[in-house]
C-alpha positions as a LaTeX table, in Angstrom:
\begin{tabular}{lrrr}
\hline
Residue & $x$ (\AA) & $y$ (\AA) & $z$ (\AA) \\
\hline
Met1 & $-5.90$ & 5.92 & $-15.42$ \\
Leu2 & $-5.51$ & 5.32 & $-11.70$ \\
Ala3 & $-9.15$ & 4.30 & $-11.37$ \\
Glu4 & $-8.63$ & 1.93 & $-14.29$ \\
His5 & $-5.52$ & 0.45 & $-12.63$ \\
Leu6 & $-7.43$ & $-0.18$ & $-9.40$ \\
Ala7 & $-10.64$ & $-1.35$ & $-11.09$ \\
Gly8 & $-9.78$ & $-5.05$ & $-10.67$ \\
Ala9 & $-8.37$ & $-4.64$ & $-7.19$ \\
Val10 & $-9.28$ & $-7.06$ & $-4.42$ \\
Pro11 & $-8.36$ & $-6.84$ & $-0.72$ \\
Ala12 & $-5.06$ & $-8.52$ & 0.14 \\
Ala13 & $-3.57$ & $-8.78$ & 3.65 \\
Phe14 & 0.07 & $-7.77$ & 4.01 \\
Asp15 & 1.74 & $-8.95$ & 7.24 \\
Leu16 & 3.95 & $-6.03$ & 8.24 \\
Thr17 & 6.61 & $-8.37$ & 9.65 \\
Gln18 & 7.11 & $-9.82$ & 6.17 \\
Phe19 & 7.58 & $-6.60$ & 4.18 \\
Glu20 & 9.80 & $-3.57$ & 4.22 \\
Val21 & 7.46 & $-0.64$ & 4.81 \\
Arg22 & 8.42 & 2.96 & 4.21 \\
Ser23 & 6.64 & 6.23 & 3.69 \\
Val24 & 7.29 & 8.54 & 0.80 \\
Pro25 & 9.09 & 11.59 & 2.21 \\
Trp26 & 6.85 & 14.58 & 2.75 \\
Gly27 & 8.78 & 16.73 & 5.12 \\
Arg28 & 10.63 & 16.71 & 8.39 \\
Gly29 & 8.77 & 15.39 & 11.38 \\
Leu30 & 5.68 & 14.23 & 9.49 \\
Ala31 & 3.92 & 11.24 & 10.99 \\
Val32 & 1.09 & 9.60 & 9.08 \\
Val33 & $-1.51$ & 8.33 & 11.52 \\
Asp34 & $-4.60$ & 7.65 & 9.42 \\
Ile35 & $-3.44$ & 5.81 & 6.32 \\
Val36 & $-6.76$ & 4.33 & 5.21 \\
Gly37 & $-7.31$ & 5.47 & 1.64 \\
Met38 & $-3.64$ & 6.23 & 1.03 \\
Leu39 & $-2.06$ & 5.01 & $-2.18$ \\
Val40 & 0.73 & 2.46 & $-1.77$ \\
Gly41 & 3.52 & 1.59 & $-4.17$ \\
Leu42 & 4.02 & $-2.17$ & $-4.31$ \\
Asp43 & 7.67 & $-2.91$ & $-5.01$ \\
Gly44 & 9.24 & $-6.13$ & $-6.22$ \\
Arg45 & 12.43 & $-7.79$ & $-5.05$ \\
Asp46 & 14.46 & $-5.81$ & $-7.58$ \\
Gly47 & 13.28 & $-2.51$ & $-6.06$ \\
Trp48 & 11.07 & $-1.52$ & $-8.98$ \\
Thr49 & 7.47 & $-0.55$ & $-8.40$ \\
Leu50 & 5.19 & $-3.27$ & $-9.79$ \\
Gly51 & 1.95 & $-1.37$ & $-9.32$ \\
Leu52 & $-0.22$ & 0.56 & $-6.94$ \\
Gly53 & $-2.73$ & $-0.29$ & $-4.27$ \\
Arg54 & $-4.97$ & 1.53 & $-1.82$ \\
Val55 & $-5.00$ & 0.93 & 1.94 \\
Ser56 & $-8.55$ & $-0.16$ & 2.74 \\
Ala57 & $-8.02$ & $-1.17$ & 6.39 \\
Val58 & $-5.44$ & $-1.43$ & 9.15 \\
Asp59 & $-5.50$ & $-4.43$ & 11.49 \\
Ile60 & $-3.27$ & $-3.31$ & 14.34 \\
Ala61 & $-3.94$ & $-6.42$ & 16.44 \\
Lys62 & $-2.59$ & $-8.69$ & 13.71 \\
Gly63 & 0.02 & $-6.24$ & 12.36 \\
Arg64 & $-1.50$ & $-6.17$ & 8.89 \\
Leu65 & $-2.41$ & $-3.70$ & 6.22 \\
Ile66 & $-5.30$ & $-4.60$ & 3.97 \\
Ile67 & $-4.49$ & $-3.23$ & 0.54 \\
Asp68 & $-6.79$ & $-3.27$ & $-2.46$ \\
Thr69 & $-4.63$ & $-4.31$ & $-5.39$ \\
Ala70 & $-4.76$ & $-6.27$ & $-8.62$ \\
Leu71 & $-1.22$ & $-7.60$ & $-8.02$ \\
Asp72 & $-0.37$ & $-11.00$ & $-6.59$ \\
Pro73 & 0.95 & $-10.24$ & $-3.06$ \\
Ala74 & 3.56 & $-12.98$ & $-3.50$ \\
Arg75 & 5.36 & $-10.72$ & $-6.01$ \\
Val76 & 5.66 & $-7.85$ & $-3.52$ \\
Ser77 & 8.63 & $-7.37$ & $-1.18$ \\
Ala78 & 8.19 & $-3.75$ & $-0.05$ \\
Leu79 & 5.40 & $-1.25$ & 0.51 \\
Ala80 & 5.85 & 2.49 & $-0.07$ \\
Ile81 & 3.01 & 4.36 & 1.59 \\
Gly82 & 2.34 & 7.49 & $-0.40$ \\
Arg83 & 1.09 & 10.98 & 0.40 \\
Glu84 & $-2.08$ & 10.90 & $-1.69$ \\
Arg85 & $-5.46$ & 9.45 & $-0.87$ \\
Phe86 & $-7.67$ & 7.77 & $-3.43$ \\
Pro87 & $-11.38$ & 7.67 & $-2.68$ \\
Asn88 & $-13.06$ & 4.31 & $-2.31$ \\
Ala89 & $-14.69$ & 3.60 & $-5.65$ \\
\hline
\end{tabular}
């Protein structure tokens, strides 16, 4: 079902200064360094998760995450970086 959800995904740039970004708790002291391929919950203004995406690239120079998603980025207000990776299809 996850592959089906991401089947229509296209790359969308998310400016990290415009979104609340958090990681899903894993354990104490965990730091995620390589997040390419990680699943991301895309939350709306009401705090509910609207859908999922997959981090396809990190642009550190511009402070952006490129996330493959079928959602309109304008609907998203927060990003929840998960613990699971999803292979590039």
